[in-house]
Predicted model as a PDB file, atoms N, CA, C, CB and O in Angstrom, pLDDT in the B-factor column:
MODEL        1                                                                  
ATOM      1  N   MET A   1       5.927  51.407  15.692  1.00 83.00           N  
ATOM      2  CA  MET A   1       6.378  50.266  16.311  1.00 83.00           C  
ATOM      3  C   MET A   1       7.940  50.410  16.589  1.00 83.00           C  
ATOM      4  CB  MET A   1       6.026  49.051  15.436  1.00 83.00           C  
ATOM      5  O   MET A   1       8.674  50.892  15.726  1.00 83.00           O  
ATOM      6  N   LYS A   2       8.449  49.958  17.874  1.00 92.00           N  
ATOM      7  CA  LYS A   2       9.926  49.974  18.374  1.00 92.00           C  
ATOM      8  C   LYS A   2      10.168  48.845  17.766  1.00 92.00           C  
ATOM      9  CB  LYS A   2      10.310  50.000  19.961  1.00 92.00           C  
ATOM     10  O   LYS A   2       9.262  48.022  17.636  1.00 92.00           O  
ATOM     11  N   PRO A   3      11.760  48.549  17.167  1.00 93.00           N  
ATOM     12  CA  PRO A   3      12.354  47.350  16.710  1.00 93.00           C  
ATOM     13  C   PRO A   3      12.723  46.670  18.007  1.00 93.00           C  
ATOM     14  CB  PRO A   3      13.578  47.583  15.727  1.00 93.00           C  
ATOM     15  O   PRO A   3      12.908  47.287  19.056  1.00 93.00           O  
ATOM     16  N   VAL A   4      12.800  45.603  17.897  1.00 94.00           N  
ATOM     17  CA  VAL A   4      12.862  44.496  18.959  1.00 94.00           C  
ATOM     18  C   VAL A   4      14.300  43.446  19.029  1.00 94.00           C  
ATOM     19  CB  VAL A   4      11.515  43.548  18.635  1.00 94.00           C  
ATOM     20  O   VAL A   4      14.596  42.924  17.954  1.00 94.00           O  
ATOM     21  N   ARG A   5      14.871  43.237  19.803  1.00 94.00           N  
ATOM     22  CA  ARG A   5      15.935  42.208  19.569  1.00 94.00           C  
ATOM     23  C   ARG A   5      15.664  41.232  20.536  1.00 94.00           C  
ATOM     24  CB  ARG A   5      17.398  42.714  19.682  1.00 94.00           C  
ATOM     25  O   ARG A   5      15.753  41.392  21.753  1.00 94.00           O  
ATOM     26  N   LEU A   6      15.263  40.006  19.823  1.00 91.00           N  
ATOM     27  CA  LEU A   6      15.012  38.665  20.486  1.00 91.00           C  
ATOM     28  C   LEU A   6      15.847  37.900  20.897  1.00 91.00           C  
ATOM     29  CB  LEU A   6      14.445  37.934  19.875  1.00 91.00           C  
ATOM     30  O   LEU A   6      16.469  37.309  20.015  1.00 91.00           O  
ATOM     31  N   ALA A   7      16.185  37.611  22.222  1.00 91.00           N  
ATOM     32  CA  ALA A   7      17.419  36.861  22.949  1.00 91.00           C  
ATOM     33  C   ALA A   7      16.710  35.676  23.405  1.00 91.00           C  
ATOM     34  CB  ALA A   7      18.199  37.704  24.278  1.00 91.00           C  
ATOM     35  O   ALA A   7      15.628  35.605  23.987  1.00 91.00           O  
ATOM     36  N   VAL A   8      17.981  34.215  22.820  1.00 88.00           N  
ATOM     37  CA  VAL A   8      17.157  33.014  23.216  1.00 88.00           C  
ATOM     38  C   VAL A   8      18.302  32.596  23.682  1.00 88.00           C  
ATOM     39  CB  VAL A   8      16.299  32.070  22.188  1.00 88.00           C  
ATOM     40  O   VAL A   8      19.410  33.074  23.435  1.00 88.00           O  
ATOM     41  N   ILE A   9      17.944  31.341  24.632  1.00 84.00           N  
ATOM     42  CA  ILE A   9      19.014  30.565  25.155  1.00 84.00           C  
ATOM     43  C   ILE A   9      20.086  29.978  24.066  1.00 84.00           C  
ATOM     44  CB  ILE A   9      18.371  29.435  25.921  1.00 84.00           C  
ATOM     45  O   ILE A   9      21.283  30.262  24.007  1.00 84.00           O  
ATOM     46  N   ASP A  10      19.482  29.243  23.368  1.00 75.00           N  
ATOM     47  CA  ASP A  10      20.241  28.524  22.126  1.00 75.00           C  
ATOM     48  C   ASP A  10      19.215  28.468  20.838  1.00 75.00           C  
ATOM     49  CB  ASP A  10      20.729  26.835  22.571  1.00 75.00           C  
ATOM     50  O   ASP A  10      18.008  28.700  20.906  1.00 75.00           O  
ATOM     51  N   GLN A  11      19.822  28.170  19.850  1.00 72.00           N  
ATOM     52  CA  GLN A  11      18.691  27.831  18.386  1.00 72.00           C  
ATOM     53  C   GLN A  11      17.513  27.232  18.810  1.00 72.00           C  
ATOM     54  CB  GLN A  11      19.280  26.678  17.164  1.00 72.00           C  
ATOM     55  O   GLN A  11      16.367  27.559  18.500  1.00 72.00           O  
ATOM     56  N   ALA A  12      17.970  26.091  19.736  1.00 73.00           N  
ATOM     57  CA  ALA A  12      16.500  24.860  19.809  1.00 73.00           C  
ATOM     58  C   ALA A  12      15.633  25.549  20.988  1.00 73.00           C  
ATOM     59  CB  ALA A  12      17.008  22.817  20.426  1.00 73.00           C  
ATOM     60  O   ALA A  12      14.697  24.896  21.447  1.00 73.00           O  
ATOM     61  N   GLY A  13      15.848  26.582  21.397  1.00 75.00           N  
ATOM     62  CA  GLY A  13      15.332  27.236  22.776  1.00 75.00           C  
ATOM     63  C   GLY A  13      14.202  28.203  21.807  1.00 75.00           C  
ATOM     64  O   GLY A  13      13.305  28.817  22.384  1.00 75.00           O  
ATOM     65  N   LEU A  14      14.332  28.255  20.485  1.00 81.00           N  
ATOM     66  CA  LEU A  14      13.274  29.118  19.650  1.00 81.00           C  
ATOM     67  C   LEU A  14      12.472  28.292  18.935  1.00 81.00           C  
ATOM     68  CB  LEU A  14      13.868  30.105  18.650  1.00 81.00           C  
ATOM     69  O   LEU A  14      11.245  28.391  18.971  1.00 81.00           O  
ATOM     70  N   SER A  15      13.212  27.266  18.110  1.00 81.00           N  
ATOM     71  CA  SER A  15      12.647  26.396  17.462  1.00 81.00           C  
ATOM     72  C   SER A  15      13.796  25.414  16.597  1.00 81.00           C  
ATOM     73  CB  SER A  15      11.638  27.151  16.655  1.00 81.00           C  
ATOM     74  O   SER A  15      14.857  25.912  16.222  1.00 81.00           O  
ATOM     75  N   THR A  16      13.485  24.105  16.356  1.00 79.00           N  
ATOM     76  CA  THR A  16      14.675  23.234  15.863  1.00 79.00           C  
ATOM     77  C   THR A  16      14.330  23.132  14.268  1.00 79.00           C  
ATOM     78  CB  THR A  16      14.756  21.588  16.690  1.00 79.00           C  
ATOM     79  O   THR A  16      14.884  22.253  13.607  1.00 79.00           O  
ATOM     80  N   ASP A  17      13.279  24.171  13.565  1.00 83.00           N  
ATOM     81  CA  ASP A  17      12.926  23.960  12.402  1.00 83.00           C  
ATOM     82  C   ASP A  17      12.947  25.372  11.823  1.00 83.00           C  
ATOM     83  CB  ASP A  17      11.685  23.211  12.342  1.00 83.00           C  
ATOM     84  O   ASP A  17      12.237  26.327  12.141  1.00 83.00           O  
ATOM     85  N   PHE A  18      13.923  25.299  10.896  1.00 86.00           N  
ATOM     86  CA  PHE A  18      14.077  26.909  10.193  1.00 86.00           C  
ATOM     87  C   PHE A  18      13.034  27.522   9.863  1.00 86.00           C  
ATOM     88  CB  PHE A  18      14.787  27.036   8.940  1.00 86.00           C  
ATOM     89  O   PHE A  18      12.882  28.702  10.181  1.00 86.00           O  
ATOM     90  N   GLU A  19      12.089  26.819   9.138  1.00 89.00           N  
ATOM     91  CA  GLU A  19      10.748  27.128   8.333  1.00 89.00           C  
ATOM     92  C   GLU A  19       9.888  27.942   9.669  1.00 89.00           C  
ATOM     93  CB  GLU A  19       9.829  25.416   7.634  1.00 89.00           C  
ATOM     94  O   GLU A  19       9.377  29.043   9.468  1.00 89.00           O  
ATOM     95  N   ASP A  20       9.825  27.427  10.700  1.00 88.00           N  
ATOM     96  CA  ASP A  20       9.319  28.165  11.745  1.00 88.00           C  
ATOM     97  C   ASP A  20       9.927  29.656  12.291  1.00 88.00           C  
ATOM     98  CB  ASP A  20       9.376  27.248  12.745  1.00 88.00           C  
ATOM     99  O   ASP A  20       9.322  30.531  12.911  1.00 88.00           O  
ATOM    100  N   ILE A  21      11.073  29.636  11.925  1.00 89.00           N  
ATOM    101  CA  ILE A  21      11.798  30.719  12.314  1.00 89.00           C  
ATOM    102  C   ILE A  21      11.475  31.895  11.450  1.00 89.00           C  
ATOM    103  CB  ILE A  21      13.196  30.406  12.301  1.00 89.00           C  
ATOM    104  O   ILE A  21      11.128  33.021  11.806  1.00 89.00           O  
ATOM    105  N   TYR A  22      11.656  31.419  10.248  1.00 91.00           N  
ATOM    106  CA  TYR A  22      11.249  32.110   8.920  1.00 91.00           C  
ATOM    107  C   TYR A  22       9.962  32.772   8.995  1.00 91.00           C  
ATOM    108  CB  TYR A  22      11.171  31.130   7.764  1.00 91.00           C  
ATOM    109  O   TYR A  22       9.867  33.997   8.919  1.00 91.00           O  
ATOM    110  N   GLN A  23       8.888  31.937   9.154  1.00 94.00           N  
ATOM    111  CA  GLN A  23       7.553  32.676   9.263  1.00 94.00           C  
ATOM    112  C   GLN A  23       7.465  33.602  10.634  1.00 94.00           C  
ATOM    113  CB  GLN A  23       6.309  31.535   9.265  1.00 94.00           C  
ATOM    114  O   GLN A  23       6.940  34.715  10.627  1.00 94.00           O  
ATOM    115  N   PHE A  24       8.008  33.037  11.729  1.00 92.00           N  
ATOM    116  CA  PHE A  24       7.898  34.182  12.739  1.00 92.00           C  
ATOM    117  C   PHE A  24       8.571  35.593  12.706  1.00 92.00           C  
ATOM    118  CB  PHE A  24       8.324  33.675  13.870  1.00 92.00           C  
ATOM    119  O   PHE A  24       8.139  36.609  13.253  1.00 92.00           O  
ATOM    120  N   ILE A  25       9.722  35.463  11.953  1.00 93.00           N  
ATOM    121  CA  ILE A  25      10.513  36.836  11.588  1.00 93.00           C  
ATOM    122  C   ILE A  25       9.665  37.208  10.835  1.00 93.00           C  
ATOM    123  CB  ILE A  25      11.944  36.887  10.938  1.00 93.00           C  
ATOM    124  O   ILE A  25       9.406  38.357  11.196  1.00 93.00           O  
ATOM    125  N   ARG A  26       8.758  36.826   9.584  1.00 95.00           N  
ATOM    126  CA  ARG A  26       8.136  37.401   8.617  1.00 95.00           C  
ATOM    127  C   ARG A  26       6.772  38.069   9.171  1.00 95.00           C  
ATOM    128  CB  ARG A  26       7.958  36.397   7.553  1.00 95.00           C  
ATOM    129  O   ARG A  26       6.167  39.043   8.723  1.00 95.00           O  
ATOM    130  N   LYS A  27       6.474  37.253  10.274  1.00 95.00           N  
ATOM    131  CA  LYS A  27       5.047  37.710  10.690  1.00 95.00           C  
ATOM    132  C   LYS A  27       5.174  38.829  11.498  1.00 95.00           C  
ATOM    133  CB  LYS A  27       4.222  36.662  11.454  1.00 95.00           C  
ATOM    134  O   LYS A  27       4.284  39.679  11.462  1.00 95.00           O  
ATOM    135  N   TYR A  28       6.314  38.995  12.355  1.00 95.00           N  
ATOM    136  CA  TYR A  28       6.747  40.080  13.339  1.00 95.00           C  
ATOM    137  C   TYR A  28       7.655  40.948  12.877  1.00 95.00           C  
ATOM    138  CB  TYR A  28       7.291  39.590  14.502  1.00 95.00           C  
ATOM    139  O   TYR A  28       8.798  40.761  13.296  1.00 95.00           O  
ATOM    140  N   LYS A  29       7.475  41.920  12.076  1.00 95.00           N  
ATOM    141  CA  LYS A  29       8.289  42.793  11.448  1.00 95.00           C  
ATOM    142  C   LYS A  29       9.210  43.674  12.330  1.00 95.00           C  
ATOM    143  CB  LYS A  29       7.482  43.568  10.665  1.00 95.00           C  
ATOM    144  O   LYS A  29      10.304  44.074  11.934  1.00 95.00           O  
ATOM    145  N   GLN A  30       8.647  43.977  13.664  1.00 96.00           N  
ATOM    146  CA  GLN A  30       9.541  44.617  14.538  1.00 96.00           C  
ATOM    147  C   GLN A  30      10.877  44.050  15.149  1.00 96.00           C  
ATOM    148  CB  GLN A  30       8.809  44.924  15.498  1.00 96.00           C  
ATOM    149  O   GLN A  30      11.841  44.589  15.691  1.00 96.00           O  
ATOM    150  N   ILE A  31      10.508  42.586  14.809  1.00 95.00           N  
ATOM    151  CA  ILE A  31      12.434  41.645  15.316  1.00 95.00           C  
ATOM    152  C   ILE A  31      13.230  42.187  14.183  1.00 95.00           C  
ATOM    153  CB  ILE A  31      12.637  39.312  15.171  1.00 95.00           C  
ATOM    154  O   ILE A  31      13.022  41.971  12.989  1.00 95.00           O  
ATOM    155  N   MET A  32      13.987  42.777  14.606  1.00 96.00           N  
ATOM    156  CA  MET A  32      15.244  43.170  13.935  1.00 96.00           C  
ATOM    157  C   MET A  32      16.668  42.142  13.756  1.00 96.00           C  
ATOM    158  CB  MET A  32      15.631  44.373  14.730  1.00 96.00           C  
ATOM    159  O   MET A  32      17.407  41.968  12.787  1.00 96.00           O  
ATOM    160  N   GLU A  33      16.680  41.547  15.190  1.00 94.00           N  
ATOM    161  CA  GLU A  33      17.951  40.637  15.393  1.00 94.00           C  
ATOM    162  C   GLU A  33      17.218  39.575  16.303  1.00 94.00           C  
ATOM    163  CB  GLU A  33      19.426  41.454  16.192  1.00 94.00           C  
ATOM    164  O   GLU A  33      16.116  39.625  16.849  1.00 94.00           O  
ATOM    165  N   LEU A  34      18.270  38.523  16.284  1.00 91.00           N  
ATOM    166  CA  LEU A  34      17.969  37.359  16.824  1.00 91.00           C  
ATOM    167  C   LEU A  34      19.631  36.917  17.802  1.00 91.00           C  
ATOM    168  CB  LEU A  34      17.423  36.242  15.398  1.00 91.00           C  
ATOM    169  O   LEU A  34      20.583  36.335  17.282  1.00 91.00           O  
ATOM    170  N   VAL A  35      19.576  37.340  19.108  1.00 92.00           N  
ATOM    171  CA  VAL A  35      20.671  36.879  19.723  1.00 92.00           C  
ATOM    172  C   VAL A  35      20.561  35.679  20.402  1.00 92.00           C  
ATOM    173  CB  VAL A  35      21.105  37.738  20.500  1.00 92.00           C  
ATOM    174  O   VAL A  35      19.761  35.585  21.333  1.00 92.00           O  
ATOM    175  N   VAL A  36      21.289  34.705  20.047  1.00 87.00           N  
ATOM    176  CA  VAL A  36      21.530  33.670  20.554  1.00 87.00           C  
ATOM    177  C   VAL A  36      22.787  33.288  21.667  1.00 87.00           C  
ATOM    178  CB  VAL A  36      21.547  33.073  19.536  1.00 87.00           C  
ATOM    179  O   VAL A  36      23.978  33.447  21.401  1.00 87.00           O  
ATOM    180  N   ASP A  37      22.330  32.819  22.804  1.00 86.00           N  
ATOM    181  CA  ASP A  37      23.423  32.209  23.690  1.00 86.00           C  
ATOM    182  C   ASP A  37      23.906  30.868  23.199  1.00 86.00           C  
ATOM    183  CB  ASP A  37      22.915  32.025  25.142  1.00 86.00           C  
ATOM    184  O   ASP A  37      23.165  29.886  23.230  1.00 86.00           O  
ATOM    185  N   VAL A  38      25.289  30.810  22.691  1.00 80.00           N  
ATOM    186  CA  VAL A  38      25.868  29.816  22.245  1.00 80.00           C  
ATOM    187  C   VAL A  38      27.106  29.253  23.516  1.00 80.00           C  
ATOM    188  CB  VAL A  38      26.410  30.305  20.776  1.00 80.00           C  
ATOM    189  O   VAL A  38      28.329  29.350  23.418  1.00 80.00           O  
ATOM    190  N   THR A  39      26.701  28.954  24.104  1.00 79.00           N  
ATOM    191  CA  THR A  39      27.841  28.315  25.438  1.00 79.00           C  
ATOM    192  C   THR A  39      28.059  29.648  26.193  1.00 79.00           C  
ATOM    193  CB  THR A  39      29.688  27.563  24.821  1.00 79.00           C  
ATOM    194  O   THR A  39      27.330  30.288  26.950  1.00 79.00           O  
ATOM    195  N   TYR A  40      29.430  29.864  25.685  1.00 85.00           N  
ATOM    196  CA  TYR A  40      30.039  31.128  26.270  1.00 85.00           C  
ATOM    197  C   TYR A  40      29.994  32.370  25.523  1.00 85.00           C  
ATOM    198  CB  TYR A  40      31.383  30.925  26.533  1.00 85.00           C  
ATOM    199  O   TYR A  40      30.646  33.313  25.974  1.00 85.00           O  
ATOM    200  N   THR A  41      29.336  32.525  24.461  1.00 89.00           N  
ATOM    201  CA  THR A  41      29.501  33.422  23.267  1.00 89.00           C  
ATOM    202  C   THR A  41      28.110  33.941  22.936  1.00 89.00           C  
ATOM    203  CB  THR A  41      30.158  32.651  21.991  1.00 89.00           C  
ATOM    204  O   THR A  41      27.147  33.429  23.507  1.00 89.00           O  
ATOM    205  N   PHE A  42      27.920  35.008  21.976  1.00 90.00           N  
ATOM    206  CA  PHE A  42      26.447  35.378  21.740  1.00 90.00           C  
ATOM    207  C   PHE A  42      26.672  35.015  19.918  1.00 90.00           C  
ATOM    208  CB  PHE A  42      25.931  37.379  22.329  1.00 90.00           C  
ATOM    209  O   PHE A  42      27.786  34.899  19.407  1.00 90.00           O  
ATOM    210  N   ASP A  43      25.701  34.917  19.354  1.00 88.00           N  
ATOM    211  CA  ASP A  43      25.287  34.877  18.015  1.00 88.00           C  
ATOM    212  C   ASP A  43      24.316  35.837  17.618  1.00 88.00           C  
ATOM    213  CB  ASP A  43      24.818  33.673  17.723  1.00 88.00           C  
ATOM    214  O   ASP A  43      23.170  35.635  18.020  1.00 88.00           O  
ATOM    215  N   THR A  44      24.540  36.888  16.879  1.00 91.00           N  
ATOM    216  CA  THR A  44      23.680  37.511  16.383  1.00 91.00           C  
ATOM    217  C   THR A  44      23.134  37.515  15.008  1.00 91.00           C  
ATOM    218  CB  THR A  44      23.984  38.395  16.648  1.00 91.00           C  
ATOM    219  O   THR A  44      23.902  37.742  14.072  1.00 91.00           O  
ATOM    220  N   ILE A  45      21.764  37.265  14.780  1.00 91.00           N  
ATOM    221  CA  ILE A  45      21.405  36.910  13.392  1.00 91.00           C  
ATOM    222  C   ILE A  45      20.457  37.894  12.923  1.00 91.00           C  
ATOM    223  CB  ILE A  45      20.820  35.508  13.259  1.00 91.00           C  
ATOM    224  O   ILE A  45      19.454  38.020  13.624  1.00 91.00           O  
ATOM    225  N   LEU A  46      20.566  38.754  11.703  1.00 94.00           N  
ATOM    226  CA  LEU A  46      19.790  39.794  11.636  1.00 94.00           C  
ATOM    227  C   LEU A  46      18.516  39.636  10.578  1.00 94.00           C  
ATOM    228  CB  LEU A  46      20.685  40.899  11.326  1.00 94.00           C  
ATOM    229  O   LEU A  46      18.658  38.913   9.593  1.00 94.00           O  
ATOM    230  N   ARG A  47      17.705  40.092  10.733  1.00 94.00           N  
ATOM    231  CA  ARG A  47      15.987  39.848  10.133  1.00 94.00           C  
ATOM    232  C   ARG A  47      16.445  39.587   8.810  1.00 94.00           C  
ATOM    233  CB  ARG A  47      14.666  41.334  10.182  1.00 94.00           C  
ATOM    234  O   ARG A  47      15.878  38.670   8.217  1.00 94.00           O  
ATOM    235  N   VAL A  48      17.496  40.302   8.136  1.00 95.00           N  
ATOM    236  CA  VAL A  48      17.392  40.213   6.610  1.00 95.00           C  
ATOM    237  C   VAL A  48      18.294  38.857   6.257  1.00 95.00           C  
ATOM    238  CB  VAL A  48      18.032  41.719   5.806  1.00 95.00           C  
ATOM    239  O   VAL A  48      18.312  38.279   5.171  1.00 95.00           O  
ATOM    240  N   ASP A  49      18.998  38.521   7.394  1.00 92.00           N  
ATOM    241  CA  ASP A  49      19.631  37.024   7.204  1.00 92.00           C  
ATOM    242  C   ASP A  49      18.885  36.012   7.132  1.00 92.00           C  
ATOM    243  CB  ASP A  49      20.444  36.611   8.159  1.00 92.00           C  
ATOM    244  O   ASP A  49      19.076  35.186   6.240  1.00 92.00           O  
ATOM    245  N   VAL A  50      17.875  35.859   8.058  1.00 92.00           N  
ATOM    246  CA  VAL A  50      16.722  34.980   8.149  1.00 92.00           C  
ATOM    247  C   VAL A  50      15.912  34.846   7.186  1.00 92.00           C  
ATOM    248  CB  VAL A  50      16.005  35.244   9.045  1.00 92.00           C  
ATOM    249  O   VAL A  50      15.487  33.727   6.900  1.00 92.00           O  
ATOM    250  N   LEU A  51      15.472  36.154   6.375  1.00 94.00           N  
ATOM    251  CA  LEU A  51      14.512  36.290   5.684  1.00 94.00           C  
ATOM    252  C   LEU A  51      15.216  35.889   4.126  1.00 94.00           C  
ATOM    253  CB  LEU A  51      13.871  37.739   5.964  1.00 94.00           C  
ATOM    254  O   LEU A  51      14.465  35.819   3.154  1.00 94.00           O  
ATOM    255  N   SER A  52      16.370  35.691   4.006  1.00 93.00           N  
ATOM    256  CA  SER A  52      17.115  35.625   2.786  1.00 93.00           C  
ATOM    257  C   SER A  52      17.805  34.161   2.835  1.00 93.00           C  
ATOM    258  CB  SER A  52      18.208  36.890   2.675  1.00 93.00           C  
ATOM    259  O   SER A  52      18.235  33.504   1.888  1.00 93.00           O  
ATOM    260  N   ASP A  53      17.785  33.842   4.204  1.00 85.00           N  
ATOM    261  CA  ASP A  53      18.535  32.613   4.378  1.00 85.00           C  
ATOM    262  C   ASP A  53      20.034  32.494   4.264  1.00 85.00           C  
ATOM    263  CB  ASP A  53      18.057  31.778   3.516  1.00 85.00           C  
ATOM    264  O   ASP A  53      20.594  31.430   4.003  1.00 85.00           O  
ATOM    265  N   ASN A  54      20.669  33.662   4.476  1.00 80.00           N  
ATOM    266  CA  ASN A  54      22.071  34.082   4.107  1.00 80.00           C  
ATOM    267  C   ASN A  54      22.739  33.126   5.219  1.00 80.00           C  
ATOM    268  CB  ASN A  54      22.439  35.889   4.240  1.00 80.00           C  
ATOM    269  O   ASN A  54      23.294  33.510   6.248  1.00 80.00           O  
ATOM    270  N   LYS A  55      22.591  31.998   4.851  1.00 83.00           N  
ATOM    271  CA  LYS A  55      23.535  30.801   5.637  1.00 83.00           C  
ATOM    272  C   LYS A  55      23.108  30.608   6.993  1.00 83.00           C  
ATOM    273  CB  LYS A  55      25.159  31.168   5.756  1.00 83.00           C  
ATOM    274  O   LYS A  55      23.939  29.986   7.655  1.00 83.00           O  
ATOM    275  N   VAL A  56      22.010  30.965   7.651  1.00 84.00           N  
ATOM    276  CA  VAL A  56      21.679  30.791   8.644  1.00 84.00           C  
ATOM    277  C   VAL A  56      20.501  29.641   9.278  1.00 84.00           C  
ATOM    278  CB  VAL A  56      21.526  31.875   8.764  1.00 84.00           C  
ATOM    279  O   VAL A  56      20.184  29.504  10.460  1.00 84.00           O  
ATOM    280  N   SER A  57      19.934  28.814   7.979  1.00 83.00           N  
ATOM    281  CA  SER A  57      19.009  28.128   8.130  1.00 83.00           C  
ATOM    282  C   SER A  57      19.822  26.847   8.785  1.00 83.00           C  
ATOM    283  CB  SER A  57      18.192  28.006   6.846  1.00 83.00           C  
ATOM    284  O   SER A  57      19.160  26.232   9.622  1.00 83.00           O  
ATOM    285  N   ASN A  58      20.878  26.452   8.587  1.00 81.00           N  
ATOM    286  CA  ASN A  58      21.509  24.932   9.216  1.00 81.00           C  
ATOM    287  C   ASN A  58      21.656  25.453  10.711  1.00 81.00           C  
ATOM    288  CB  ASN A  58      23.303  24.284   8.443  1.00 81.00           C  
ATOM    289  O   ASN A  58      21.538  24.579  11.570  1.00 81.00           O  
ATOM    290  N   LYS A  59      21.838  26.435  11.039  1.00 77.00           N  
ATOM    291  CA  LYS A  59      21.931  26.820  12.463  1.00 77.00           C  
ATOM    292  C   LYS A  59      20.742  26.310  13.281  1.00 77.00           C  
ATOM    293  CB  LYS A  59      22.020  28.347  12.590  1.00 77.00           C  
ATOM    294  O   LYS A  59      20.912  25.874  14.420  1.00 77.00           O  
ATOM    295  N   PHE A  60      19.384  26.371  12.627  1.00 73.00           N  
ATOM    296  CA  PHE A  60      18.423  26.023  13.403  1.00 73.00           C  
ATOM    297  C   PHE A  60      17.590  24.802  13.055  1.00 73.00           C  
ATOM    298  CB  PHE A  60      17.705  27.058  13.516  1.00 73.00           C  
ATOM    299  O   PHE A  60      16.540  24.518  13.633  1.00 73.00           O  
ATOM    300  N   ASN A  61      18.202  24.013  11.944  1.00 68.00           N  
ATOM    301  CA  ASN A  61      17.633  22.768  11.598  1.00 68.00           C  
ATOM    302  C   ASN A  61      18.387  21.515  12.331  1.00 68.00           C  
ATOM    303  CB  ASN A  61      17.687  22.648  10.042  1.00 68.00           C  
ATOM    304  O   ASN A  61      19.142  20.719  11.772  1.00 68.00           O  
ATOM    305  N   CYS A  62      18.009  21.523  13.723  1.00 62.00           N  
ATOM    306  CA  CYS A  62      18.735  20.136  14.359  1.00 62.00           C  
ATOM    307  C   CYS A  62      17.546  19.454  15.270  1.00 62.00           C  
ATOM    308  CB  CYS A  62      20.274  20.543  15.476  1.00 62.00           C  
ATOM    309  O   CYS A  62      16.561  19.915  15.846  1.00 62.00           O  
ATOM    310  N   SER A  63      17.941  18.527  15.169  1.00 56.00           N  
ATOM    311  CA  SER A  63      16.735  17.528  15.986  1.00 56.00           C  
ATOM    312  C   SER A  63      17.092  17.214  17.683  1.00 56.00           C  
ATOM    313  CB  SER A  63      16.696  15.767  15.104  1.00 56.00           C  
ATOM    314  O   SER A  63      16.616  16.319  18.382  1.00 56.00           O  
ATOM    315  N   ILE A  64      17.894  18.063  17.991  1.00 53.00           N  
ATOM    316  CA  ILE A  64      18.081  18.134  19.611  1.00 53.00           C  
ATOM    317  C   ILE A  64      17.441  19.375  20.319  1.00 53.00           C  
ATOM    318  CB  ILE A  64      19.675  18.184  19.987  1.00 53.00           C  
ATOM    319  O   ILE A  64      17.072  20.411  19.767  1.00 53.00           O  
ATOM    320  N   GLY A  65      17.394  19.122  21.403  1.00 50.00           N  
ATOM    321  CA  GLY A  65      16.659  19.869  22.425  1.00 50.00           C  
ATOM    322  C   GLY A  65      18.223  20.960  22.879  1.00 50.00           C  
ATOM    323  O   GLY A  65      19.395  20.983  22.501  1.00 50.00           O  
ATOM    324  N   PRO A  66      17.255  21.866  24.028  1.00 52.00           N  
ATOM    325  CA  PRO A  66      18.348  23.024  24.370  1.00 52.00           C  
ATOM    326  C   PRO A  66      19.479  21.902  25.228  1.00 52.00           C  
ATOM    327  CB  PRO A  66      17.556  24.609  25.577  1.00 52.00           C  
ATOM    328  O   PRO A  66      19.209  20.894  25.881  1.00 52.00           O  
ATOM    329  N   GLU A  67      20.652  22.461  24.959  1.00 55.00           N  
ATOM    330  CA  GLU A  67      21.903  21.968  25.789  1.00 55.00           C  
ATOM    331  C   GLU A  67      21.660  22.098  27.127  1.00 55.00           C  
ATOM    332  CB  GLU A  67      23.192  22.709  25.512  1.00 55.00           C  
ATOM    333  O   GLU A  67      21.401  23.199  27.615  1.00 55.00           O  
ATOM    334  N   LYS A  68      21.725  20.924  27.886  1.00 57.00           N  
ATOM    335  CA  LYS A  68      21.815  20.810  29.486  1.00 57.00           C  
ATOM    336  C   LYS A  68      23.237  21.237  29.913  1.00 57.00           C  
ATOM    337  CB  LYS A  68      21.523  19.211  30.047  1.00 57.00           C  
ATOM    338  O   LYS A  68      24.277  20.847  29.383  1.00 57.00           O  
ATOM    339  N   GLN A  69      23.144  21.983  30.815  1.00 55.00           N  
ATOM    340  CA  GLN A  69      24.366  22.485  31.624  1.00 55.00           C  
ATOM    341  C   GLN A  69      25.047  21.470  32.422  1.00 55.00           C  
ATOM    342  CB  GLN A  69      23.980  23.566  32.574  1.00 55.00           C  
ATOM    343  O   GLN A  69      24.189  20.647  32.740  1.00 55.00           O  
ATOM    344  N   SER A  70      26.141  21.153  32.878  1.00 55.00           N  
ATOM    345  CA  SER A  70      26.775  20.032  33.766  1.00 55.00           C  
ATOM    346  C   SER A  70      26.290  20.925  35.100  1.00 55.00           C  
ATOM    347  CB  SER A  70      28.732  19.656  33.537  1.00 55.00           C  
ATOM    348  O   SER A  70      26.158  22.145  35.198  1.00 55.00           O  
ATOM    349  N   ARG A  71      26.071  19.861  36.097  1.00 56.00           N  
ATOM    350  CA  ARG A  71      25.991  19.976  37.679  1.00 56.00           C  
ATOM    351  C   ARG A  71      27.141  20.769  38.148  1.00 56.00           C  
ATOM    352  CB  ARG A  71      26.023  18.531  38.438  1.00 56.00           C  
ATOM    353  O   ARG A  71      26.997  21.495  39.132  1.00 56.00           O  
ATOM    354  N   ALA A  72      28.122  20.706  37.612  1.00 54.00           N  
ATOM    355  CA  ALA A  72      29.284  21.555  38.207  1.00 54.00           C  
ATOM    356  C   ALA A  72      29.044  23.086  37.474  1.00 54.00           C  
ATOM    357  CB  ALA A  72      30.968  20.795  37.787  1.00 54.00           C  
ATOM    358  O   ALA A  72      29.251  24.143  38.070  1.00 54.00           O  
ATOM    359  N   VAL A  73      28.772  23.030  36.670  1.00 52.00           N  
ATOM    360  CA  VAL A  73      28.703  24.715  36.048  1.00 52.00           C  
ATOM    361  C   VAL A  73      27.355  25.436  36.927  1.00 52.00           C  
ATOM    362  CB  VAL A  73      28.269  24.759  33.924  1.00 52.00           C  
ATOM    363  O   VAL A  73      27.250  26.625  37.227  1.00 52.00           O  
ATOM    364  N   LEU A  74      26.557  24.525  37.174  1.00 53.00           N  
ATOM    365  CA  LEU A  74      25.145  25.217  38.080  1.00 53.00           C  
ATOM    366  C   LEU A  74      25.611  25.294  39.498  1.00 53.00           C  
ATOM    367  CB  LEU A  74      23.559  24.157  38.078  1.00 53.00           C  
ATOM    368  O   LEU A  74      25.168  26.206  40.196  1.00 53.00           O  
ATOM    369  N   GLU A  75      26.478  24.413  40.011  1.00 56.00           N  
ATOM    370  CA  GLU A  75      26.781  24.732  41.512  1.00 56.00           C  
ATOM    371  C   GLU A  75      27.850  25.912  41.750  1.00 56.00           C  
ATOM    372  CB  GLU A  75      27.363  23.381  42.227  1.00 56.00           C  
ATOM    373  O   GLU A  75      27.999  26.470  42.837  1.00 56.00           O  
ATOM    374  N   ASN A  76      28.563  26.208  40.601  1.00 50.00           N  
ATOM    375  CA  ASN A  76      29.595  27.593  40.856  1.00 50.00           C  
ATOM    376  C   ASN A  76      28.815  28.705  40.504  1.00 50.00           C  
ATOM    377  CB  ASN A  76      31.053  27.683  39.892  1.00 50.00           C  
ATOM    378  O   ASN A  76      29.286  29.840  40.583  1.00 50.00           O  
TER     379      ASN A  76                                                      
ENDMDL                                                                          
END                                                                             
């Protein structure tokens, strides 16, 4: 089984509930990293940090959906 790096547009693009993320990462042992596109940067979250909740749960516990891009950004 090859290691996998899962990339998502933002935290809410995967789930807004950390328990869902925890169960997903726990089930699929090949996922080693999550890479989250955060505006103009990337946030890399290691599997071990999710499973031990090493200060990552607050990144996913949000009630909003994915961030919408402005029309000006889309037109350029």
